[in-house]
N, C-alpha and C positions, 0 to 999 in steps of 0.2 A: 691592127691597132691595139695598143695596150688596154686591158680592162682592169678595173679595180674591184675585187670581190671582198677583200678583207683589209681593214685598216687597223693599225695598232697605235694606241696613244699611251705614252708613259704618264702614269698618274703619280705626281709628286705633290704632297700637301704643302704647297707654296702659295704666295699671294696670287700667282697667275693660274692656279688650278682651275678656277671657274671659267676664265676666258679660254684657256687651252682646251678644256673639256667641251665647251660650247662650240668652239671652232671645229673640233673633231666630229661632234654630232652632226653639225651642218654638212660637213664634208661627206660623212657616211651616207646621209640622206640624199645628197646631190648625186652621188655615184651609185646609190642603191646598194651599198656595201655593208657587210657585217662589221661592227665596231668591237674591238677587243681592247680592254684597258689592263695594263699591268702595273702593279705597285710593288716596288722593291722594298720589302719590310714586312713586319708582322701584321697579321690581320686582326683588327680589333673592332669591337662593336661601335666605338666612336667613329672610326674611319668609315665603316660601312654606312652608318647613319648619315655621315657628311656627304658621301657620294649620292645616296638616295635622295637627300634633300636637294642637291644640285640638279639631279635628273628631273625632279618635279618642276623646276624653274625653266629647264631647257625645252626646246621643241621636241616633240615625241619622235623617238627613233623608229624608223620603219622596221628595223630588225633589232631584237633585244641585245643589250650590252652584255658582253661576257667579260667578267672581271677575274683577273688572275693575281693571286697574292704569293709572292715568293721572296725568301730572304737570300741574300748573296751580294755580290758586287754588281752595281747598277748596269755597267756596260755588258757584262757577261749575261746577266738575267735577261736584259732586253734583246740582245742578239740571239740568245738561245730560244726565247719565246717567239721571236720573229720567224726563225727557221721552223720551229715545231708547229706553229699555227699557219704556216704557208702565207705569210703576210705579203700583200702587194704594195702597201704604202705605209711607211712609218712616220708618224707626226711627232716632232719634238719641239719643245720650247727652247730657245737659244739666247745666248748673251750677244748683244749686237757688236760689242768690241772687246777684244781680249788684250790684256797687257802682255808685255814681252814674255814673262814667265809662263803665263797660261797658254800663250801661242805655242811654245815649244813642248810644254807638258801636255796640253790638250784638255779642253773641257770634256765633260761626259758626252755632250751633244756631238762634238766634233769627232771624238773617238768612235762613237757609234756610226756616224756618217761615213767614216773611212772604211769600216768593216762590215757594214750591213749588206745583206744579200738581196735587198729590195730597194725601191726608190725611197728617198727620204725628203720630207718636207720640214724645213726649219722655219719656225714662226718667231719673229722678233717683236711683233706688236699684236698679240692675240686680242680679240675683242669679244665682249659678251654679246653685244649687238652686231649683227652682220654689217660689214662694210663692203659694198659691192666691188668686185674686181673689174677695173676699167682698162688696164693696160698690162699685157704680159710681154716680157722680153725673153727671147730664147737665143742661145748661142747657135750660130750657123757655120762654125769653123769647119775646115776641111778635115773630117775625121770619120772613121768607120761607124762611130756611134751616133753621129749627128742626125742621120735620117730618122732613127727611132726617137730621138729626143724631140725633133720637130713634130713628129706624129703625136707624141705624148703631149706636147704643149698645146696642140690644136684640140686634142681630146679634152684637156683640162679647160681650154677656152670655152668649148661648147657646154660642158657640164657646169662651169661657173658663170655662164651667161656673159662672158667677156667678149666684146666685139672688136677689140683692137689688139693686134699682135705684131711685134717687130722682130724680125730675124736679123741679128747682128753678126756680121762676118768680121771677125777679128783677124787682122793681117799684120804680121810682124814687119817692122821697119826694115829688117834685114832683106826682105824680098825685093825692096826697091833697087838695091845694088847701085844707088846713085848718091854721091855726096854733094849736097848743094853748097856751091861756093860763089856762084855768080848767076846772072840772068839766064845764061845758056843752060847750065845744069839745073836751074829751077824749072825751066820749061820742060827739060827732059824728065825731071822728077814728076811733074804734073801729068805728062803723057803716060808715063809708066803706071802711075797711080790709077788713072782712068782705065787703062787696059786691065789692070788687076781687078778693079771694081767690076768691070764688065764680065770678066771671067767668073768671079765669085757669084754675081747675080745670076748668070746663066746656070751655074751649078745648082744653086738653091731653087731656081724656078723649075729645073728638071725634077727635083725632089718633090716640089709642091704639085706637079702634074699627077702624081700618083695618090694624092690625098684629097679627100673631100673637105674643102675649105669654105663651103657655103655659109654665108651669114657672118663671116669674119673679115674684117679689113686688115689685110696682111701687107706689111711693107718690109723692104730690106734696107739695111744700113751697113755700109762698110766703114770700119774705123781702123786706123793704123796705130799700133802701140803694143804694149806688153800684154800678152794673153792673160785673161783673168782680171787683171787690174783695170784694163780699158773697159771691158764690158760692165764691170762693177761700177765704175765711175759713170758710165753712160746710163745705167739703170737708176743711179742715184739722181743724176741731173734731170732725167725724164720723169722722175717720181713714179717709177713702175710699181705695180702692186705685187708682181711676182716675177722672179728671175729664174729661168729654167736652164740648167746646165747639164752637160755630160758628166757622168761619174768618172773620176780619175782612173787611169789604167793601173797605176802603181802609186803607193803612198808609204814608202819606207822612210828610214832615217835620212837618206839622201835628200828626199823631198822636204824634210823639215828644215834642212840647212839651205838647200837651193830649191825654193818653193815651186811646186807644181802649180799650174795656172789656177786650179780650184782653191789653192791655199790662200790666195789673195781675197777670194770671196769669203772663205770661212773665217778669216782673221778679222774682217770688218764687214759684216753683212749689210749690203746696201738696202735690202728689203727682204720680204719673205723669199726663201730660196728653195726650189725643188731640184733635187739632184737625181737624175734618171739613171737607173741601172737595168 
């Protein structure tokens, strides 16, 4: 099961700096991990004093904060630092909804998410005071990466003291192969759906047999619809505190025009999102 030894937080002197830093400190302590902060820009006495002042207000880090100051392009600096420091989890503040232009151009957070070599946690509503994580939703789609993603979600659940986890099996409508036009085809569609749900539940339960899930209430939920969009909508409706997703296999120009399933999540984040790599 995935372990987290080093966490990287991008330090930007924005209105959310305090909340983002406090969230990262809590996360580092929960995972007993080393916290590394990187600021893209010049190192100044004022900035150093600002960070020191915030650290005196936060809970004490179990392991000292390492701060890196480097000038350059934000995306490049953060990605290079992540690789050089062997980071396991990258924490980024994110904008909840992008307009059309920013969707195609990509914000800094999303550019980093697509290129990072480690798991990425996107925070849309960081808090100075801890808000307990009560419900985690994780994708359970049929994919080679899903097993590790589910393992990671359970690992997070335990470290965040979250007792409720839902594994969502997204199923494309194309799998039904039935066009509903009357009562007969409606019944046929219902039977096919139930068979697919049973198949997916069986697959997920086989994955869970190999994982220690003690202390966590785990449920499965099959939903039919467009991958990415459906689970994002479900997470929003259920008011999940964290959505855990597989990292996309490819994210080229083609995916910008014909979006990969993760792009629906990135363009309008339903909650905090963890992308597992």
